[in-house]
C-alpha positions in Angstrom: 188.1 4.5 127.4 189.9 6.9 125.1 192.7 5.6 122.9 195.8 7.6 122.2 194.8 8.6 118.7 191.3 9.8 119.8 192.8 11.6 122.8 195.2 13.5 120.5 192.4 14.7 118.3 190.2 15.5 121.3 193.0 17.7 122.8 193.1 19.8 119.6 189.4 20.6 120.0 189.6 21.1 123.7 192.4 23.6 123.2 189.6 26.0 121.9 187.8 26.0 125.3 187.3 29.3 127.1 185.1 28.9 130.1 185.3 25.8 132.4 182.7 23.1 131.8 181.4 20.5 134.2 180.9 16.9 133.0 178.4 15.6 135.6 177.5 11.9 135.5 174.6 10.2 137.3 175.0 6.6 138.3 173.8 3.9 140.7 175.6 1.1 142.5 173.2 -1.6 141.2 171.1 -2.4 138.2 173.0 -0.1 135.8 174.9 -2.0 133.2 176.7 0.9 131.5 177.1 3.4 134.4 180.7 2.6 135.1 181.7 2.9 131.5 179.9 6.2 131.3 181.7 7.5 134.4 185.0 6.3 133.1 184.5 8.1 129.8 183.7 11.4 131.4 186.6 11.0 133.9 189.0 10.2 131.1 187.8 13.2 129.0 188.1 15.6 131.9 191.7 14.5 132.3 192.5 15.9 128.8 191.9 19.6 129.8 192.1 21.7 132.9 189.0 23.4 131.6 186.9 20.3 132.4 185.6 19.4 135.8 184.3 15.9 136.5 181.5 15.2 139.0 179.5 12.1 139.8 176.3 11.7 141.7 174.0 8.8 142.6 170.6 9.0 141.0 168.8 8.0 144.2 171.1 9.0 147.0 171.7 12.4 145.5 168.1 13.1 144.7 168.5 16.8 145.1 171.1 16.9 142.3 169.1 14.5 140.1 166.1 16.8 140.5 168.1 19.9 139.9 169.5 18.6 136.6 166.2 16.8 135.7 167.8 13.3 135.5 165.2 10.5 135.4 167.3 7.6 133.9 170.8 6.4 133.9 173.5 6.3 132.8 173.3 10.1 132.3 175.8 12.9 131.6 175.0 16.6 131.8 177.4 19.1 130.1 177.1 22.2 132.2 178.8 25.6 132.3 180.0 26.8 135.6 177.6 29.8 135.1 174.6 28.1 133.6 172.9 24.9 132.7 171.8 24.9 129.1 169.8 21.6 129.3 172.3 19.6 127.3 172.1 15.9 128.2 173.4 12.5 127.2 171.4 9.4 128.3 173.5 6.4 127.5 177.2 6.3 126.8 178.2 8.8 124.1 180.5 6.3 122.5 181.3 5.5 118.9 180.2 8.3 116.6 178.5 10.0 119.6 181.9 10.8 121.1 182.0 13.6 118.5 178.7 14.9 119.9 180.1 15.0 123.4 183.2 16.9 122.3 181.0 19.4 120.4 178.7 19.8 123.4 181.8 20.7 125.5 183.0 23.1 122.9 179.8 25.1 122.5 179.1 25.3 126.2 182.6 26.6 126.8 182.8 29.0 123.9 179.1 29.8 123.2 180.0 29.5 119.5 176.9 27.7 118.2 177.3 28.4 114.5 173.6 28.5 113.9 172.2 30.8 111.1 170.8 34.1 112.1 167.4 33.0 110.8 167.4 30.0 113.2 168.4 32.2 116.2 165.6 34.6 115.5 163.0 31.9 115.2 163.9 30.0 118.3 164.5 33.1 120.4 160.9 34.0 120.0 159.3 30.7 120.9 156.9 30.9 123.9 156.6 27.2 124.9 159.0 24.7 126.3 160.3 22.0 123.8 161.9 18.8 124.9 164.0 17.2 122.1 165.0 13.6 122.5 167.3 12.4 119.7 167.5 8.6 119.6 170.8 7.3 118.3 173.1 4.2 118.2 176.9 4.4 118.5 177.4 3.0 115.0 175.2 5.6 113.2 177.4 8.1 111.4 174.5 10.5 110.7 173.2 10.7 114.3 175.7 13.2 115.7 174.4 15.8 113.2 171.0 15.7 114.9 172.3 15.5 118.4 174.7 18.4 117.9 171.9 20.5 116.3 169.6 19.8 119.3 172.3 20.8 121.7 173.0 24.0 119.8 169.4 25.0 120.0 169.4 24.3 123.7 172.3 26.6 124.1 170.5 29.4 122.4 167.1 29.1 123.9 166.1 28.5 127.6 162.9 27.0 126.3 164.6 24.1 124.7 166.2 20.9 126.3 168.2 18.6 124.1 168.8 15.0 125.0 170.8 12.3 123.2 169.1 9.0 124.0 171.0 5.8 123.2 168.2 3.6 121.8 169.8 0.2 122.7 170.4 1.2 126.3 166.8 2.4 126.7 164.7 -0.1 124.7 161.5 0.8 126.5 161.8 4.4 125.3 162.7 3.2 121.8 159.5 1.1 121.8 157.4 3.9 123.3 158.4 6.3 120.6 158.4 3.7 117.8 162.1 4.1 117.0 162.6 1.8 114.0 165.6 3.7 112.7 168.1 6.4 113.8 168.4 9.3 114.2 164.8 9.9 115.2 164.1 13.1 117.1 161.0 13.3 119.2 159.5 16.8 119.9 157.9 16.8 123.3 155.8 13.6 123.4 154.2 13.4 120.0 155.9 14.9 116.9 159.0 13.6 115.4 161.5 13.8 112.5 163.3 10.9 110.9 166.9 11.2 109.8 169.6 13.9 110.0 167.6 16.7 108.3 169.0 20.1 107.4 168.9 22.8 110.1 166.1 24.8 108.5 163.7 21.8 108.2 164.5 20.8 111.8 163.8 24.3 113.1 160.7 24.8 111.1 159.3 21.6 112.6 160.2 22.8 116.1 158.4 26.1 115.4 155.4 24.2 114.1 155.2 22.1 117.2 155.3 25.2 119.4 152.4 26.9 117.5 150.0 24.0 118.2 
């Protein structure tokens, strides 16, 4: 799943890790076309660092774990600290350009180094309502990781925020539900959205606007 060149670059980034990180995949024996590939990718990545722990659960048989991590579709991957779950999720295989998003999710969960501006941190630290961010992507979109990584960084900083990557082609019913005609498209809760990989300030201002309604 990870070629030699990609593995070499990944090891460089993984060398920055501090705390251990769990890569938890959710799967199903039948009727899940991409689950095995998703599991293989997480397993291969975990083999590149002793800071990574790979776990796999069945969506139905391990319902307690599915409920704990709020997994309602597969394939799914949760990137979780040994100490805390920050709500960082990948629904669909984080392949292609999205492999970068996965590596960055691992890094920020392990180091807590989010790199967000102080203004952003102050704004999202004060929000009083829960916000669910669903960033729709495709593996061939070079701009999508920017939105996914930002959503995950916001999840790291605020317990009120959950950040999901959703692979549009693997979940066409969701792409249709949220009128995804192009990517990245970020859906805020169930109604509002932003098209494109917008700058951090514009993204955060939209989030704050959604919370105030």
